[in-house]
N, C-alpha and C positions, 0 to 999 in steps of 0.2 A: 305335113312333111313334103319335101321336094319330090317331084316325080323323078324316077330313076334310082332313088335310094331303095334299099331293101325294105320291104314291109315286114312287120313282125310275124306275119303268117307265112312268109316266103321261105323261111328256114326254121328247122326245129330248134326249140329253146331248151337248153339243158337245165337240170335242177339247180346248179349253182348260179346260173344266170337269173333264173326266176327268183332265187333267194336274194341276189344282189339287187334286182329291180325293186322287190318289196322293201328291202332295207332302205334303199335310197328314197323311195316314195315316202316311207314313214319318216325319214329324217326331214324331208321337205314339209310334210304335213305337220311335224312338230313345230316348225317355224311359223306355220299358219296359226296353230293353236296358241302358242306363247305370244305371238305378235298381236293377235286379237285380244288375248287376256291383258297384255300390257297396255294396249290401246284403251280398253275399258277402264283400267286403273287410272290412266292419264286423264281421262275425261271426267273422273269423279266417282266411279262405281267402287264400292267398298267390297272388294273381292279378296280372298286369301292369297297371299304371296309367299312362296317358300323362302326360307332364309337364304341370303346371299344371291337372290335372283332379281335384284333391282334392274338388271339388264333388260328384263322383259319390258320395263317401262321406258328406260333410257333409249333402248335401241329397238323400239316398236317398229319403226320404218324399215331399218336394215333387215330385221328378221323377216318381214313380209316380202321385201323386194329381193333380197339376196338369199336368205335362208329358205324361203318357200318358193318363190317364183323362179329364181335363178337355178335352184336345184332341179325343179320339175322341167323347166325348159331344156336344161342340159341333159336330163334323163331322156326326154323325148328324142333329142337328136342322137344320143348314144344308142338308143333302141333302133333308130332308123339306119344308122351307119354300120352298127354291129362290128366295130373295130375296137380292139382292146384298149387303146390309149384314150379313146373318147370318153370312157367311163370316169376318167379323172376329173372331168369338168363337174358333173353332179356330185362326185365323191368329195372333192375339196370344198365346193360351195356348201354342201350339206354339213361337212365337218365344221366349217367356220360357223355355220348357223347353230349347230349343236353346242359348240364351245361357248358361243355367246349366250345361249339359253342356260348353260350350266353356271354362268356367272363369271367366266374367265374375262379378265380385263387385259389391257395392253394390246400389242400388235398381233398376237397370235391368231385370233379369229379373223382379223382383217386381212392378214397375209394369206390365210387359207382361202378366203373368198376371192381375193385378188388373183391368186394362182389359179383357182377354178375358172375365173372369168378369162384369164389368159389362154387356158386350154380351150375354153368355149370359143374364143376368137379363132384359134387354130382350126377348130371343128367347122366354123362358119367358112373359113377360107377353103377347107377341104371340100365342103359342099359346093362352093362356087367353082372349084376346079372340076368337079364332076358335072355340074350343070351351069354353064355360063349364061346367066340371064339377069335382068334388072332386079327381079324379086330377090335373088340370092345376094346381089350386091347390097340391097337395102338391109337385109338381115345381117350381113357382115358388118355394115356400119353400126347397126344396133349393138352387136357384140362388142365392137370397138368402144362405143359410148359407155357400156357397162364397165369395161376394163378401165377406161379413163376415170369414171366416177369412183371406182374402188381404189385406184391409185391415189386420187385426191383425198379420199377418206383415210387411207393409210398415212398420208402426209398431214393429218389432223385438220383438214378443212372441215368447217362445221357441216353437219348433215344437211342443213338448209341450203348450203351452197352446192352440195353434191346431188341433191334431189333432181335438178333439171337433167343431169346426165343419166340418172336412173330412169327418169320418165322417157328420155329419148331412146334408151335401150328397149323398153317395153313397146313404145310407140312404133319403132322401126321394125321390131320382130313381127308385131301384129300386122302392120301395113305391108311388109314384105310377103307374109303368108297370104294375105288377102289379094295382093297384086298377082301372085302366082295363079290364083283361081280365075282371074279375069280372062285367061286364055280360052275359057269355055264360053265367053260372051263375044258378041260381034266386036271386031277390033275398032278402037277409037283412037285416032292419032293424038288426041288431046290428053288422054289418060296419063301417059308416061311424062309428058311435058309438065303438066300441072303438078304431079307428084315430085318431079325433080326440082321444080321451083320451091315447093314446100321444104324439101330436104336442104336446099341451099339456104333458105331462111333459118331453118333449124340449126344448121351448122354455124351460121353467123351468130345466132343467139347463144349457142353454147360457148363460142369464143368470147363473146361479150360477157357472159356470166363468169367464165373463168378469170377474166381480167377485171370483173366487177365494174364494168362500164355502164354509163347511163344508156337507157334505151333497150336494155336486154329484155325487159318485160314485154315491150311491143314486138320484138323479134320472136321470142319464145311463144308468146300468146298467138301471134299470127301463124306460126308454124303449126301449132296444135289445132287451131281453128281451121286453117287451110286444109290440113290432112283430114279433119273430120268432114269437111265439105266434099273433099275428094272421095272419101269412103262412102258418104251418103249418095254421091252421084254415080260412082262407077262400080260399087261392090255388087257381087253376084247375089247378095241376099235379096235384092228386089225381085229376082226371078224365082229363087227357091221358096220365098214366102208363100207362093201359090200352091206349093206341094203340101200334102197333109203329113201329120206325124212329126218325126224328128227334124226333117228339113225346115218345116215351118217354125218349129220352136227355135231352132238355131238361128234362123233369119231374124226372128223377133228379138232374140237376145242381142244379136250383133247390132241391129239398127238402133236399139235402145242405148247401147254402149256408145255408138257414134254420136248420138245426141248429147250424152254426158261429156264426151270428148270436146265437142263444140263449146259447151258451157265452161269447161275447165280452161279452154283456150282464151275465151273472152274474159274470164275471171283473172287469169294470169296476166293478161295484157293490162288489166285495170289495176290489180293490187300488188303485183310482184315488184320488188323483193320483200319478202316477209320471213320472219324466223319463228313466229308464234302468233297466237290469237285466232279470232274467228275467220279472218280472211285467209289465213294460211290453212286452217282446218278445212274450210269450204273448198278452196281450189284443189288441194291435194286429194281430198276424198271424192270430189267429182271425177277426178282422173283415175285414182287407184281403185275406188269402190265402184263408181258408176261405169267407167270405161273398162278397166282391166277385169273386174270380176264379172261384168256382163260377157266378156270374151271367154272367161273360164266357164261360166254357166253354159254358154253356147257350145263350147268345144269339148267339155269334159265327158259327155256321153260317148264320144268317139275316141278321144286321146287316152283316157284312163284305161278303157278296155284293151287298147292296143299295148299299153305298157304292161298290164297285168296278164294279158293273154286270155281274157274272158270275152264272151259274146257281147256285142253291142245291144243294149236293151233300152228302150225308151218307155217312160211312164209319164202320162200327162200330169201327174202330181208335181212335177218340177216347175210347172207354170205357177204354182202357189208360191214357191220360194223365189222365183224371179220377180213376181209381183210384190212380194214382201221386201225384197231388196230395193226395188224402185221406190216403194212407198216410204220405207224407213229412211232412205237417202234424201228424199224430198223433205221429210220432217227434219232431218239433221241439217241440211243446207239452209232450209227456211229459218230454222232456229239460229243458225249462224248469222244470217242476215238481220234477224230481229234482235240479236243479243239475248236470246232465251236459253239460258244454260240448261234448264231441265229438259227442254225439247231436244237440245243437242245430245244430251246423255241418253234419252230414250231412243233417239234415232240411231245412235251408235250401237245400243243394245239390239235394236231391230236388225241392223246390218249383221251383227254376229249371229243372231238367231236364224236369219235367212241363210247364211252361209252354212251353218251347222245342219239345218234342216235339209238343205240341198244335198250336202254330202251324205247324210244318213239315207235319204231317198235313193241316191245313186248306189250306195253300198247294198241296200236291200234288193234293188233291181238287178244289180250285177250278180248277187248271190243266187237269186232265183234263176237267172239266165244260165249261170254256170251249172246249177243243179239240173235244170232241164236238159242242157247239152250233155252232161254226164249220163243222165238217165237214157237219153236217146242212144248214146254210144254203147251203153251196156246192152240195150235191147238189140242193137244191130249185131254186137259181138255174140250174143246168145242165140241169134237167129229168130227172134220173136218178131 
C-alpha cells in the first residue's frame, strides 16, 4: 500500500467494519474456489458440479481475475484509504463474482464487475492525488486497463480478446507496487526510463489487440518480457533475499514469479493470438499461476493479516507449497509443450493442491498468532 495512506493499525476498527472485511474477503475467496473447481473440470477432472452452475466452467478465468483478484485488490485499497465510498469497489466486484458463481447469466454480473472496476479506478485516482509519483500512475493505468477489459466483456467481446487487458491490470498493479519500494534502494536513472518504455509498448499492444491488428503478439509479449527483466534487475527482492525468515521467503516467491512472467512474455510473443488449446493454456497459466500466484504467495503473509486485523505470522511450511506450485506448473507447462493430456491434468491438480495447502497453512498460522496475541493481552489486563 502506498506510503501516506492510513495503515490498518493506525485507526481503531469497529465491529461492523470487521464484519464487512470478512464478508468481502469470503466473497473473493469464493471466486478462487469456484474458479479453480471450474478450471479442473475444464481440463478433464470428473468433479461434482451443482445444478445450474456451468458458469464455474465457462467463466473460470473471469471468476479468478475479477471475482477473486479484483475483489481482494479492491479490498486492500479500501482498508488503506478507510473512506466509505471506496468499499464499493470490492463490494460490486465481489457481487458480480458471486452472481456468476450462482449461475446468473446475462449482463448483470458483468455490469456489477464493471461498476466495481470503475470505482476502483476512482480509488486509484484518489491515491494518486494523495501521493503524486510514478508508482501510483502505473497502478492507475492498471485500474484503467481492468475497466477497459470489463467494458469490452460487457460488449460481448470474447474472453480471449479481453484477457490481455486483464493481464495488463495485474501486471501494472504489481509493477507499480514494486516500483514504489525501489525508493529504498540506491537511485538508478535507468529504472524509470526502462519501465516507461515497457508501458509504452504495452499500451501499443493493447491498442493493437483491441483493433485485432497483426503484430499485437510481439508488442504484448515484448511488454511482458521487458517488465519481467525490469523487475529482475531493479526489484528490492535481491536485497531482502539475504535476510532470514519472512523477507527471504517473500523475495524467493517474487523472483520465481518474475521468471514465470518472462516465460509468459516469450510464449505470448511466439503463440498469440489463441482462443484455446495447449499454447493458450501454457501462456495464460505461466502468467496467472506462475507470476500472479507467486506474488500472492509472497505477499499474503502480510496483506491478509492487515485486512483481517491479525498478527503477521510466518511459518517455514509455506516453502513446501511454494515448491509444490512451481513443480506442478513445470509439469503442466511441460505437458502442454509435449501434448501430454494426463500430465497437464495432474499439473493443474497440483496447482490447486498447492494453493489450497498454502491457504490452509496461512489460516492455521494466523489462528495461532491471534490466540497468542489474545492470551498476551489477557495476561497484561489481569496483571500477570
